[in-house]
N, C-alpha and C positions, 0 to 999 in steps of 0.2 A: 498370373493369377498368385495373390498373395496367400501365403500359408496363413489357417485360422490357428490361434493360439487355444490350447486346452484350459479351460479355468475350474478351479474349484474353490468352494468357498467353506471355511472351516469356522462355523458358528458356535455359540453355546453360552452358558451362564459363567460369570465371574468366577474364576476360581475352580470350574470345572475339570480343566485339563486339554483345553484346546492346543495349548504349546506343546504339551506331552505327545498329543496324537500326531502333531506336525512333525515332532521329531522322530517318532516312528516311520511318518511317512517318508520322510527325508532318508532315513537308513535303507530304505528299500527302492531309492531311485535308481533308475536303470543308467549306467554308466553313459550311454549313448544319447540322454535326454539332457536338454538344456532347460533346467527349472529355474523360476525365482519366485521370491514370496513378497508379499506386500502385507504389511501389519499395522493395523489401526488400533491404537491403545486410548482407551477413555482417559487414562491418566497423562499426566502433563509433559513429563520428560521420556517416557519409552522404556520399558525394560524387557517386552519379550524380545525385539529386534535383536538386541545384543546377544540375548541367550540364544536364539535361532541360529544366528550368523557364527557363533563360536562353536556351535554343536555340529555344524556341517558346511560344506564347501559351496552352499548355494547363497547366491547375493541376495541381500534381504534390504528391501526399501520400507522406511517406515514414514506414517503419517499420524503423529502423536497429538495429541490434544483436542481433536475434533471429530465428530463421528462421521464416518464416511457415507453412512445412510442418511445424513441429512446435511450438517453444516458443512462439512467438507467433502461433499458428493462432487463437485466442481471440480477439487485438486485432486480427488480419485481418478476421474476420467482424463484430465491432463497426464497424470502420473503414468496411467495404464497406457496412454497411447505412445507416451515418450518411450516407456519400458520396451514397447512392442517393437517399434520402429529402431531404436538405437540397438537393443538388445537381442531380439527375434527369439523369444525364448519358445521352447516346445508347450511349456505348461507354467501358467501363472497361478499361485496360490495364495489365497487372500483370508487373512484372520481379522474380522472386524471386532469391534469392541464387544464385550459382553453384553451391553446395554443396546446395540443396534438391532435393526429389523432386518434379515437377510432377502426378506421379498423386494425391498427399495434396491439392493445390489442387483438382483437378478434383470428387475425392470431395466436398470441402467446399461447393463452388459448386452441387452436384446433390443435395444433402442438408440437413436440416434447416430453420432460418429463411431460408436463401438459396435453397433449392429454389423453383423457378417465378419467382424475381426476375431469374435472370440466364439469359441465351442462350450458352452456351459454344460458342464459335467457334474458329477455328483456332489452336492451339497451335505455336508456334514452337521450335525448339530449334537454337541456333546452336553451331558447333564451331570451333575452331582448327585448321587444317590442318596446321600447324606442329607441335601437340601429337597428331597422328594415331598412335595405337598400337593396331592392330587387336587384339593380345591383351589389352590393358587394357580395351578395349571389352567385351571379353566377360567379363572378369574382375570389373570394378566394377559395383556395383549401381547406384549412381547415374547413371553413363553409359548402362547398360541402360534406366533409367527414362526418361532424356532421349531416347533413340533410340526407345524402344518407344511412348512417349506423343505424340511429336511427329505433327503433321498434315502440317507442312512443316519440311524439314531445310535448313539455311544453312550450307553449307561454306565457312568465311571465310578470307580470307588466302592467296589461289590464289597471288598472286605470289610467295610466299615459299617456295613448295615445287616440287617436281618435278611433270611430267606423270604419271609412273608412280604419284606417290603418290596425286595425284588420283583416277586410275583405279581405284586400290586401294580408296580410300575410298568412291568413287561406287558400286563395285561391292557393297561391303558394305551399303550404304544401301538398294540396290535390292532387297536379298533380306529387306529386314525386315518383319515382320508386326507389327501390321496397315499393309497397305500405305499409302504417303504420296502425298499429294495433289501435292507437287511436292518435287525437290531441286535446290537452287540454289547453284552455284560461283560465289561472289564474291570480291570484293577488297575492298569496303567494305561489306558486308552489306545491299547494295542488292536490294530486293524489291518487286515492283510491288503497288500498294494491294490489287489484287483479290484477291489471297491472303488477305487478312484476313478474308474473310466465308465461309469454308467451315464447315459444322457440323462440331464436334470429333466423332472417331469414336465416343466414348463416349456421344453425344447419341442419344437414341430414333430421332429422325429422320434419323439419318445416311445419306446418298447421295452416291457419289462424284460430284464435277462435274467431274472432269478424269481423264483415261486412267490408272489407276494401275498401279505398278510390280506385278510379279508376286510373290507372297509364297512364296518357294522355302521358307523355313524361319522358325521361332518361335524368338526369343531370349528367352523368359522366364526371369529369375532371381529367386529369393528374394531379398526386401529385408532388408538389415541394419538392427537396431534404430537410430533417429535418437540421436545425441549430445546431449547437452544442451549450450549456451551456458554459459560459465563467466565470470561478471562477477566478476573478482579485483582483488585489490592488485597494483601495479607490480611485477615481478620484478627490480626495480633501484632504485638510488637516482636519482632524476629531478634534472635539472639546472632551474635557476630560469628558464625562459624568458621573456621580457618580453612582457607584453599577451597571456600564455595564458589562454584562457577556459575551455578544457576539455583534459582528457587522460584517454582511455579506452582500458582494456586488456580483452581477453577472448580466451578460447581456446575452440575447438571442433574435433572431426574432426581432431586432429593438426595443427591450424593456429593461430597466433597472430595476432591482429589488435590494433593500436594505432593511435590516430588523436589529432591535436593539432588544436584550433580556436583562431586567433588573432584577437583585437580587430581591426576593420576600420582603425583608426588606422595602424598599422603597414605598413612597404613593404618587400618583398626585392628582392634582388639577383637578376634573373632568370637571369644568367648562372653565378653562383656555385650556384643552387638546380638548374640544369641539369648542372654540374660533381657537384653531390651523387648527382643521380639515376644518372649516369652509374658512379660511383663504386662503386655497388652491385653492376655486374658486373665490378668488381676485387678482389672480396673484402677490401674496406676494412674491414667492420663484421662479417664472418661469414667460417665456415671454407670454406664452399662456396656456389658461384654457385647453386645450387640452393634453397637456403635460402630465398631471397626470391622469393615467387609473384607480386607485384604491388605497384606502387607507385602512386598516384594522389593528386594535389593541385591546389588552385586556390589561386593567392596574389595579392595586389595587388602589383605592380611599377613603379606610376606613380602620378600623381595619381589618374587614374581607372582605367586598363588594368588587367585581368587576364589571367593567362595559366593554362592547363591545362597541367599536367605529368604525364607519365604513363612508368612503366618496367613493361615487360612482354617476356616472353622474351629479357632480354638487352638490351633496344633503349630508349632513352630519347626521348621525342618532347615537344614544345612547342607550342601553337598558342592564339591569342587568343580569350578567352571573355566573353561579356557579363555574366558572373554579379558581382554587386557587394556582396554580404551581409557577408563575412568572408574571412580566409584559412584553410585548412584541407588537412591532408594526411593519408594513410592508409597503412600499409602493413600486407601479408597474409605472414607467416612460417610456414614450417614450424617444429619445436619445437628445430631445432638452435641452439647457442648464438649469440647476437646481442648486439654491443655498443650497447646501447640508451644509455648515457651518452655515448658519442663520437657517436652519430649526433645527438643532442640538441645538442651543443656544435657540431658543424658545420652542423646547423639555425639554430643561433642566430647563427652567422657570416655567414649569409645575411640576416640582417635588417639593413637600412640604418638608420644612426645619423645625428642631426642634427650639420651641421657646427659 
């Protein structure tokens, strides 16, 4: 009899802290268990996979540029079966795009070829308290899916909001149905490992293992049809960037994604990169601050060091990272005008030249 693989889905908003939560879970992984990660990013080139792989000894498989809840669902099924047969993991953790709907994933793993091969356990949904809008929670079907499907809700970035905001969002979550195993208020998406092993509520053998919150209301909302990813030609005349391996542009759900991958031989000036990301909050390349949803990149900044740069909610951050394969950057934007050529010229200015 074949062993069933435990499955966890780590869902949530763009930039809410899904990758941070995964990193904390990986740090707590029992030595005697074989885990694998499958990362699906809305973006074109994939950034989170390299970040997670460099932060742990866990193998990461990426499905970039297509939503595994819709357009890349068949690729997900094939990849999951291949990982199961070839690697025989004890646990598979899946991080879908922030635009994905986890109900589609649960349906996939409990039917067809995958039925009986996976034990669907805790589904985590991560939310950024800075973006908390109770009216939007009720209005958007994607957010409703994240709330309704979650077993454990992680309300992250508590240090950036008021106590009143936290109380309102927590009260909202406490009346959700199905009731949740737990609701965590966190600063860095830290959740204890024991939360990973709850049976998902859609599982036939679901039994609450912790005192649930009372379900005062049901918030089911009809789901809007999935929008197709569109791989397309660039909407601008590109700049000739040196040592560029790949430039990919695509659109979905009123969001533009563009990514650049550079050869490992070139080095970037970290100070200029940081200034470039900070300038996204100064309307340097766009008409509105809200037009940039997220920027994330990994760059070689010396003979061996690499840095992870991020821009989300108007703030730029940087930190050292162990990733060593290449340099890459990705932007997520709304459909407002963006001066891509000017941005590429500024990115080119960040590349160090030989004396």
